FIDO-117335 format. One record per residue (C-alpha): residue in one letter; x, y, z. Coordinates in steps of 0.5 Angstrom, whole numbers, plus 500, padded with zeros to 3 digits. Last residue first. Layout:
<pt><resn>a</resn><X>X</X><Y>Y</Y><Z>Z</Z></pt>
...
END
This chain:
<pt><resn>r</resn><X>522</X><Y>412</Y><Z>502</Z></pt>
<pt><resn>s</resn><X>513</X><Y>414</Y><Z>503</Z></pt>
<pt><resn>r</resn><X>507</X><Y>412</Y><Z>498</Z></pt>
<pt><resn>t</resn><X>501</X><Y>413</Y><Z>500</Z></pt>
<pt><resn>v</resn><X>495</X><Y>409</Y><Z>497</Z></pt>
<pt><resn>a</resn><X>488</X><Y>410</Y><Z>498</Z></pt>
<pt><resn>p</resn><X>483</X><Y>403</Y><Z>498</Z></pt>
<pt><resn>v</resn><X>478</X><Y>401</Y><Z>494</Z></pt>
<pt><resn>f</resn><X>483</X><Y>397</Y><Z>489</Z></pt>
<pt><resn>m</resn><X>477</X><Y>396</Y><Z>482</Z></pt>
<pt><resn>y</resn><X>476</X><Y>390</Y><Z>478</Z></pt>
<pt><resn>g</resn><X>474</X><Y>390</Y><Z>471</Z></pt>
<pt><resn>a</resn><X>469</X><Y>393</Y><Z>466</Z></pt>
<pt><resn>g</resn><X>463</X><Y>388</Y><Z>465</Z></pt>
<pt><resn>r</resn><X>462</X><Y>388</Y><Z>473</Z></pt>
<pt><resn>i</resn><X>467</X><Y>391</Y><Z>477</Z></pt>
<pt><resn>t</resn><X>469</X><Y>386</Y><Z>481</Z></pt>
<pt><resn>k</resn><X>471</X><Y>391</Y><Z>488</Z></pt>
<pt><resn>i</resn><X>479</X><Y>388</Y><Z>490</Z></pt>
<pt><resn>m</resn><X>479</X><Y>392</Y><Z>498</Z></pt>
<pt><resn>a</resn><X>472</X><Y>390</Y><Z>500</Z></pt>
<pt><resn>p</resn><X>472</X><Y>383</Y><Z>498</Z></pt>
<pt><resn>s</resn><X>466</X><Y>380</Y><Z>501</Z></pt>
<pt><resn>d</resn><X>465</X><Y>373</Y><Z>501</Z></pt>
<pt><resn>d</resn><X>473</X><Y>373</Y><Z>500</Z></pt>
<pt><resn>t</resn><X>473</X><Y>374</Y><Z>507</Z></pt>
<pt><resn>p</resn><X>478</X><Y>379</Y><Z>511</Z></pt>
<pt><resn>e</resn><X>481</X><Y>380</Y><Z>505</Z></pt>
<pt><resn>i</resn><X>489</X><Y>380</Y><Z>503</Z></pt>
<pt><resn>k</resn><X>492</X><Y>374</Y><Z>501</Z></pt>
<pt><resn>r</resn><X>485</X><Y>371</Y><Z>500</Z></pt>
<pt><resn>r</resn><X>485</X><Y>376</Y><Z>496</Z></pt>
<pt><resn>l</resn><X>491</X><Y>375</Y><Z>492</Z></pt>
<pt><resn>r</resn><X>488</X><Y>369</Y><Z>490</Z></pt>
<pt><resn>s</resn><X>482</X><Y>371</Y><Z>487</Z></pt>
<pt><resn>v</resn><X>485</X><Y>376</Y><Z>483</Z></pt>
<pt><resn>m</resn><X>489</X><Y>372</Y><Z>480</Z></pt>
<pt><resn>v</resn><X>485</X><Y>367</Y><Z>478</Z></pt>
<pt><resn>d</resn><X>481</X><Y>373</Y><Z>475</Z></pt>
<pt><resn>v</resn><X>486</X><Y>375</Y><Z>472</Z></pt>
<pt><resn>s</resn><X>487</X><Y>368</Y><Z>468</Z></pt>
<pt><resn>r</resn><X>481</X><Y>368</Y><Z>467</Z></pt>
<pt><resn>d</resn><X>482</X><Y>374</Y><Z>461</Z></pt>
<pt><resn>i</resn><X>488</X><Y>370</Y><Z>458</Z></pt>
<pt><resn>g</resn><X>495</X><Y>371</Y><Z>456</Z></pt>
<pt><resn>i</resn><X>498</X><Y>369</Y><Z>463</Z></pt>
<pt><resn>a</resn><X>505</X><Y>369</Y><Z>462</Z></pt>
<pt><resn>s</resn><X>506</X><Y>373</Y><Z>456</Z></pt>
<pt><resn>r</resn><X>501</X><Y>379</Y><Z>458</Z></pt>
<pt><resn>s</resn><X>505</X><Y>379</Y><Z>466</Z></pt>
<pt><resn>r</resn><X>508</X><Y>386</Y><Z>466</Z></pt>
<pt><resn>a</resn><X>503</X><Y>387</Y><Z>470</Z></pt>
<pt><resn>l</resn><X>501</X><Y>394</Y><Z>468</Z></pt>
<pt><resn>d</resn><X>499</X><Y>390</Y><Z>461</Z></pt>
<pt><resn>l</resn><X>496</X><Y>385</Y><Z>464</Z></pt>
<pt><resn>l</resn><X>492</X><Y>389</Y><Z>469</Z></pt>
<pt><resn>q</resn><X>490</X><Y>393</Y><Z>463</Z></pt>
<pt><resn>d</resn><X>487</X><Y>387</Y><Z>458</Z></pt>
<pt><resn>r</resn><X>483</X><Y>385</Y><Z>465</Z></pt>
<pt><resn>s</resn><X>480</X><Y>393</Y><Z>465</Z></pt>
<pt><resn>l</resn><X>481</X><Y>397</Y><Z>470</Z></pt>
<pt><resn>v</resn><X>477</X><Y>401</Y><Z>475</Z></pt>
<pt><resn>r</resn><X>481</X><Y>406</Y><Z>478</Z></pt>
<pt><resn>q</resn><X>481</X><Y>407</Y><Z>486</Z></pt>
<pt><resn>p</resn><X>488</X><Y>406</Y><Z>486</Z></pt>
<pt><resn>h</resn><X>493</X><Y>406</Y><Z>481</Z></pt>
<pt><resn>e</resn><X>500</X><Y>404</Y><Z>483</Z></pt>
<pt><resn>c</resn><X>497</X><Y>399</Y><Z>488</Z></pt>
<pt><resn>f</resn><X>493</X><Y>395</Y><Z>483</Z></pt>
<pt><resn>a</resn><X>499</X><Y>395</Y><Z>479</Z></pt>
<pt><resn>l</resn><X>504</X><Y>393</Y><Z>484</Z></pt>
<pt><resn>l</resn><X>499</X><Y>388</Y><Z>487</Z></pt>
<pt><resn>l</resn><X>498</X><Y>384</Y><Z>480</Z></pt>
<pt><resn>d</resn><X>507</X><Y>384</Y><Z>481</Z></pt>
<pt><resn>y</resn><X>506</X><Y>381</Y><Z>487</Z></pt>
<pt><resn>e</resn><X>500</X><Y>377</Y><Z>486</Z></pt>
<pt><resn>g</resn><X>504</X><Y>374</Y><Z>480</Z></pt>
<pt><resn>g</resn><X>511</X><Y>374</Y><Z>482</Z></pt>
<pt><resn>s</resn><X>509</X><Y>368</Y><Z>488</Z></pt>
<pt><resn>l</resn><X>507</X><Y>373</Y><Z>495</Z></pt>
<pt><resn>d</resn><X>509</X><Y>370</Y><Z>502</Z></pt>
<pt><resn>i</resn><X>506</X><Y>375</Y><Z>507</Z></pt>
<pt><resn>s</resn><X>511</X><Y>378</Y><Z>513</Z></pt>
<pt><resn>t</resn><X>507</X><Y>379</Y><Z>518</Z></pt>
<pt><resn>g</resn><X>507</X><Y>386</Y><Z>522</Z></pt>
<pt><resn>d</resn><X>500</X><Y>386</Y><Z>525</Z></pt>
<pt><resn>p</resn><X>498</X><Y>389</Y><Z>519</Z></pt>
<pt><resn>a</resn><X>500</X><Y>385</Y><Z>514</Z></pt>
<pt><resn>i</resn><X>508</X><Y>387</Y><Z>510</Z></pt>
<pt><resn>l</resn><X>507</X><Y>385</Y><Z>503</Z></pt>
<pt><resn>e</resn><X>515</X><Y>383</Y><Z>500</Z></pt>
<pt><resn>r</resn><X>518</X><Y>385</Y><Z>493</Z></pt>
<pt><resn>r</resn><X>524</X><Y>387</Y><Z>497</Z></pt>
<pt><resn>r</resn><X>524</X><Y>395</Y><Z>494</Z></pt>
<pt><resn>t</resn><X>518</X><Y>395</Y><Z>493</Z></pt>
<pt><resn>d</resn><X>516</X><Y>395</Y><Z>500</Z></pt>
<pt><resn>l</resn><X>508</X><Y>393</Y><Z>499</Z></pt>
<pt><resn>t</resn><X>506</X><Y>396</Y><Z>507</Z></pt>
<pt><resn>w</resn><X>498</X><Y>394</Y><Z>508</Z></pt>
<pt><resn>g</resn><X>495</X><Y>398</Y><Z>515</Z></pt>
<pt><resn>a</resn><X>489</X><Y>398</Y><Z>510</Z></pt>
<pt><resn>f</resn><X>494</X><Y>402</Y><Z>504</Z></pt>
<pt><resn>c</resn><X>501</X><Y>403</Y><Z>504</Z></pt>
<pt><resn>l</resn><X>507</X><Y>404</Y><Z>499</Z></pt>
<pt><resn>f</resn><X>514</X><Y>403</Y><Z>500</Z></pt>
<pt><resn>v</resn><X>518</X><Y>406</Y><Z>496</Z></pt>
<pt><resn>g</resn><X>525</X><Y>402</Y><Z>492</Z></pt>
<pt><resn>s</resn><X>522</X><Y>402</Y><Z>485</Z></pt>
<pt><resn>a</resn><X>515</X><Y>404</Y><Z>484</Z></pt>
<pt><resn>g</resn><X>516</X><Y>411</Y><Z>482</Z></pt>
<pt><resn>a</resn><X>514</X><Y>410</Y><Z>474</Z></pt>
<pt><resn>q</resn><X>513</X><Y>402</Y><Z>473</Z></pt>
<pt><resn>p</resn><X>519</X><Y>399</Y><Z>472</Z></pt>
<pt><resn>t</resn><X>523</X><Y>397</Y><Z>465</Z></pt>
<pt><resn>g</resn><X>527</X><Y>393</Y><Z>466</Z></pt>
<pt><resn>t</resn><X>523</X><Y>388</Y><Z>471</Z></pt>
<pt><resn>e</resn><X>529</X><Y>387</Y><Z>475</Z></pt>
<pt><resn>g</resn><X>525</X><Y>386</Y><Z>481</Z></pt>
<pt><resn>r</resn><X>529</X><Y>379</Y><Z>483</Z></pt>
<pt><resn>a</resn><X>524</X><Y>374</Y><Z>482</Z></pt>
<pt><resn>r</resn><X>520</X><Y>378</Y><Z>476</Z></pt>
<pt><resn>r</resn><X>527</X><Y>378</Y><Z>473</Z></pt>
<pt><resn>l</resn><X>528</X><Y>371</Y><Z>474</Z></pt>
<pt><resn>l</resn><X>519</X><Y>369</Y><Z>471</Z></pt>
<pt><resn>a</resn><X>522</X><Y>373</Y><Z>464</Z></pt>
<pt><resn>r</resn><X>529</X><Y>370</Y><Z>464</Z></pt>
<pt><resn>v</resn><X>525</X><Y>363</Y><Z>465</Z></pt>
<pt><resn>r</resn><X>520</X><Y>366</Y><Z>460</Z></pt>
<pt><resn>a</resn><X>524</X><Y>368</Y><Z>455</Z></pt>
<pt><resn>l</resn><X>528</X><Y>362</Y><Z>455</Z></pt>
<pt><resn>l</resn><X>522</X><Y>356</Y><Z>455</Z></pt>
<pt><resn>e</resn><X>521</X><Y>361</Y><Z>448</Z></pt>
<pt><resn>a</resn><X>526</X><Y>361</Y><Z>445</Z></pt>
<pt><resn>r</resn><X>527</X><Y>353</Y><Z>446</Z></pt>
<pt><resn>g</resn><X>520</X><Y>353</Y><Z>442</Z></pt>
<pt><resn>f</resn><X>515</X><Y>349</Y><Z>446</Z></pt>
<pt><resn>p</resn><X>511</X><Y>342</Y><Z>444</Z></pt>
<pt><resn>k</resn><X>509</X><Y>343</Y><Z>451</Z></pt>
<pt><resn>p</resn><X>504</X><Y>347</Y><Z>453</Z></pt>
<pt><resn>i</resn><X>510</X><Y>353</Y><Z>457</Z></pt>
<pt><resn>y</resn><X>506</X><Y>356</Y><Z>464</Z></pt>
<pt><resn>d</resn><X>506</X><Y>361</Y><Z>468</Z></pt>
<pt><resn>d</resn><X>507</X><Y>363</Y><Z>476</Z></pt>
<pt><resn>a</resn><X>504</X><Y>357</Y><Z>480</Z></pt>
<pt><resn>g</resn><X>499</X><Y>358</Y><Z>485</Z></pt>
<pt><resn>l</resn><X>495</X><Y>352</Y><Z>485</Z></pt>
<pt><resn>e</resn><X>490</X><Y>357</Y><Z>482</Z></pt>
<pt><resn>l</resn><X>495</X><Y>359</Y><Z>476</Z></pt>
<pt><resn>g</resn><X>495</X><Y>351</Y><Z>475</Z></pt>
<pt><resn>l</resn><X>488</X><Y>350</Y><Z>475</Z></pt>
<pt><resn>v</resn><X>488</X><Y>355</Y><Z>469</Z></pt>
<pt><resn>r</resn><X>493</X><Y>353</Y><Z>465</Z></pt>
<pt><resn>d</resn><X>489</X><Y>345</Y><Z>466</Z></pt>
<pt><resn>t</resn><X>484</X><Y>348</Y><Z>465</Z></pt>
<pt><resn>e</resn><X>485</X><Y>353</Y><Z>459</Z></pt>
<pt><resn>e</resn><X>488</X><Y>346</Y><Z>456</Z></pt>
<pt><resn>g</resn><X>493</X><Y>346</Y><Z>452</Z></pt>
<pt><resn>r</resn><X>495</X><Y>339</Y><Z>455</Z></pt>
<pt><resn>a</resn><X>502</X><Y>337</Y><Z>453</Z></pt>
<pt><resn>t</resn><X>503</X><Y>341</Y><Z>461</Z></pt>
<pt><resn>v</resn><X>510</X><Y>345</Y><Z>464</Z></pt>
<pt><resn>m</resn><X>508</X><Y>349</Y><Z>469</Z></pt>
<pt><resn>i</resn><X>514</X><Y>354</Y><Z>471</Z></pt>
<pt><resn>v</resn><X>514</X><Y>355</Y><Z>478</Z></pt>
<pt><resn>p</resn><X>518</X><Y>361</Y><Z>481</Z></pt>
<pt><resn>v</resn><X>520</X><Y>359</Y><Z>489</Z></pt>
<pt><resn>g</resn><X>516</X><Y>362</Y><Z>494</Z></pt>
<pt><resn>s</resn><X>516</X><Y>356</Y><Z>499</Z></pt>
<pt><resn>k</resn><X>512</X><Y>352</Y><Z>504</Z></pt>
<pt><resn>a</resn><X>505</X><Y>352</Y><Z>501</Z></pt>
<pt><resn>r</resn><X>507</X><Y>352</Y><Z>495</Z></pt>
<pt><resn>l</resn><X>510</X><Y>346</Y><Z>495</Z></pt>
<pt><resn>a</resn><X>505</X><Y>342</Y><Z>496</Z></pt>
<pt><resn>r</resn><X>500</X><Y>346</Y><Z>491</Z></pt>
<pt><resn>c</resn><X>506</X><Y>345</Y><Z>485</Z></pt>
<pt><resn>l</resn><X>508</X><Y>338</Y><Z>488</Z></pt>
<pt><resn>d</resn><X>500</X><Y>335</Y><Z>487</Z></pt>
<pt><resn>l</resn><X>499</X><Y>340</Y><Z>480</Z></pt>
<pt><resn>g</resn><X>505</X><Y>336</Y><Z>478</Z></pt>
<pt><resn>s</resn><X>502</X><Y>329</Y><Z>478</Z></pt>
<pt><resn>q</resn><X>504</X><Y>326</Y><Z>484</Z></pt>
<pt><resn>g</resn><X>506</X><Y>318</Y><Z>483</Z></pt>
<pt><resn>p</resn><X>509</X><Y>318</Y><Z>475</Z></pt>
<pt><resn>l</resn><X>508</X><Y>326</Y><Z>472</Z></pt>
<pt><resn>m</resn><X>504</X><Y>329</Y><Z>468</Z></pt>
<pt><resn>i</resn><X>504</X><Y>336</Y><Z>470</Z></pt>
<pt><resn>d</resn><X>511</X><Y>338</Y><Z>469</Z></pt>
<pt><resn>l</resn><X>516</X><Y>343</Y><Z>473</Z></pt>
<pt><resn>l</resn><X>520</X><Y>347</Y><Z>472</Z></pt>
<pt><resn>v</resn><X>523</X><Y>350</Y><Z>478</Z></pt>
<pt><resn>l</resn><X>526</X><Y>357</Y><Z>479</Z></pt>
<pt><resn>d</resn><X>531</X><Y>360</Y><Z>484</Z></pt>
<pt><resn>v</resn><X>532</X><Y>353</Y><Z>488</Z></pt>
<pt><resn>p</resn><X>537</X><Y>354</Y><Z>494</Z></pt>
<pt><resn>a</resn><X>540</X><Y>346</Y><Z>495</Z></pt>
<pt><resn>g</resn><X>540</X><Y>339</Y><Z>500</Z></pt>
<pt><resn>a</resn><X>531</X><Y>340</Y><Z>501</Z></pt>
<pt><resn>l</resn><X>530</X><Y>342</Y><Z>494</Z></pt>
<pt><resn>t</resn><X>534</X><Y>337</Y><Z>492</Z></pt>
<pt><resn>e</resn><X>530</X><Y>330</Y><Z>496</Z></pt>
<pt><resn>w</resn><X>524</X><Y>334</Y><Z>495</Z></pt>
<pt><resn>m</resn><X>524</X><Y>334</Y><Z>487</Z></pt>
<pt><resn>e</resn><X>527</X><Y>328</Y><Z>487</Z></pt>
<pt><resn>r</resn><X>520</X><Y>325</Y><Z>491</Z></pt>
<pt><resn>g</resn><X>517</X><Y>328</Y><Z>486</Z></pt>
<pt><resn>d</resn><X>519</X><Y>325</Y><Z>480</Z></pt>
<pt><resn>r</resn><X>524</X><Y>325</Y><Z>474</Z></pt>
<pt><resn>v</resn><X>530</X><Y>330</Y><Z>476</Z></pt>
<pt><resn>a</resn><X>534</X><Y>335</Y><Z>473</Z></pt>
<pt><resn>t</resn><X>539</X><Y>339</Y><Z>476</Z></pt>
<pt><resn>v</resn><X>540</X><Y>346</Y><Z>474</Z></pt>
<pt><resn>r</resn><X>547</X><Y>350</Y><Z>474</Z></pt>
<pt><resn>y</resn><X>544</X><Y>357</Y><Z>468</Z></pt>
<pt><resn>g</resn><X>549</X><Y>359</Y><Z>463</Z></pt>
<pt><resn>n</resn><X>546</X><Y>358</Y><Z>456</Z></pt>
<pt><resn>q</resn><X>549</X><Y>352</Y><Z>455</Z></pt>
<pt><resn>r</resn><X>546</X><Y>349</Y><Z>461</Z></pt>
<pt><resn>l</resn><X>539</X><Y>351</Y><Z>459</Z></pt>
<pt><resn>f</resn><X>540</X><Y>347</Y><Z>453</Z></pt>
<pt><resn>r</resn><X>543</X><Y>340</Y><Z>456</Z></pt>
<pt><resn>a</resn><X>538</X><Y>341</Y><Z>462</Z></pt>
<pt><resn>i</resn><X>531</X><Y>342</Y><Z>457</Z></pt>
<pt><resn>l</resn><X>535</X><Y>337</Y><Z>452</Z></pt>
<pt><resn>a</resn><X>536</X><Y>331</Y><Z>458</Z></pt>
<pt><resn>r</resn><X>529</X><Y>332</Y><Z>461</Z></pt>
<pt><resn>m</resn><X>526</X><Y>331</Y><Z>455</Z></pt>
<pt><resn>e</resn><X>530</X><Y>325</Y><Z>453</Z></pt>
<pt><resn>g</resn><X>528</X><Y>322</Y><Z>460</Z></pt>
<pt><resn>d</resn><X>521</X><Y>323</Y><Z>460</Z></pt>
<pt><resn>d</resn><X>520</X><Y>324</Y><Z>467</Z></pt>
<pt><resn>e</resn><X>521</X><Y>332</Y><Z>468</Z></pt>
<pt><resn>v</resn><X>521</X><Y>336</Y><Z>474</Z></pt>
<pt><resn>v</resn><X>527</X><Y>342</Y><Z>472</Z></pt>
<pt><resn>l</resn><X>530</X><Y>345</Y><Z>477</Z></pt>
<pt><resn>i</resn><X>534</X><Y>351</Y><Z>476</Z></pt>
<pt><resn>h</resn><X>539</X><Y>355</Y><Z>479</Z></pt>
<pt><resn>a</resn><X>541</X><Y>362</Y><Z>478</Z></pt>
<pt><resn>e</resn><X>547</X><Y>366</Y><Z>479</Z></pt>
<pt><resn>a</resn><X>551</X><Y>365</Y><Z>472</Z></pt>
<pt><resn>a</resn><X>544</X><Y>366</Y><Z>468</Z></pt>
<pt><resn>l</resn><X>542</X><Y>373</Y><Z>471</Z></pt>
<pt><resn>d</resn><X>550</X><Y>375</Y><Z>470</Z></pt>
<pt><resn>r</resn><X>550</X><Y>372</Y><Z>462</Z></pt>
<pt><resn>r</resn><X>543</X><Y>376</Y><Z>462</Z></pt>
<pt><resn>a</resn><X>547</X><Y>383</Y><Z>464</Z></pt>
<pt><resn>d</resn><X>552</X><Y>382</Y><Z>460</Z></pt>
<pt><resn>i</resn><X>548</X><Y>381</Y><Z>454</Z></pt>
<pt><resn>d</resn><X>545</X><Y>387</Y><Z>454</Z></pt>
<pt><resn>s</resn><X>551</X><Y>390</Y><Z>456</Z></pt>
<pt><resn>a</resn><X>553</X><Y>388</Y><Z>449</Z></pt>
<pt><resn>t</resn><X>548</X><Y>390</Y><Z>446</Z></pt>
<pt><resn>s</resn><X>541</X><Y>386</Y><Z>444</Z></pt>
<pt><resn>m</resn><X>538</X><Y>388</Y><Z>438</Z></pt>
END
């Protein structure tokens, strides 16, 4: 049962969040926007990629709810272009339930997906969860992780800022799912972790929910921290078992 403080916390989170809904179906767009506004969010609802870019150029956005089937540029194309420019959290909305669509969206940088038709409670839960993850407000932080610098092979993961710093000092942009996965690896280095364990440790089972999507997230993370995709040195695939994060990890505050 939610306490008064839980309800207040959700209201505070909603009051600060600006959600951009990109949906070409006018009735669906209006329904989603009205529902989110009723739950305290500031919402801008647009019908295509051109209007999406105009909105992003004019105001900060905390989360994008992006339909795959759009006129002109598809949602997948827009997700790819958006991820190249920004780390804003993205939830893909699809009328097609095929795993390939979901995996492709994740490969292109989406943080979550929700298939149509979806219930209002599920939509609200996914929006809240992704906003909490993006802001580092998980409610159940991993032991000792909050406010800690996790260092490995010259890299530094700043858990307070949710920021990854490369050995040359460059800040590396991570999606919410990539950050959660890397944090799980850093909290459990040099151990074989199954896909189920990684989903649980990354607190992403509700957002990802299928084994292949763990592989997608690992592939995306490798492209950002490995010298080469062909021979990964930090995240090793353990055939039939899962993955192992090879570097030793040290902590500092």
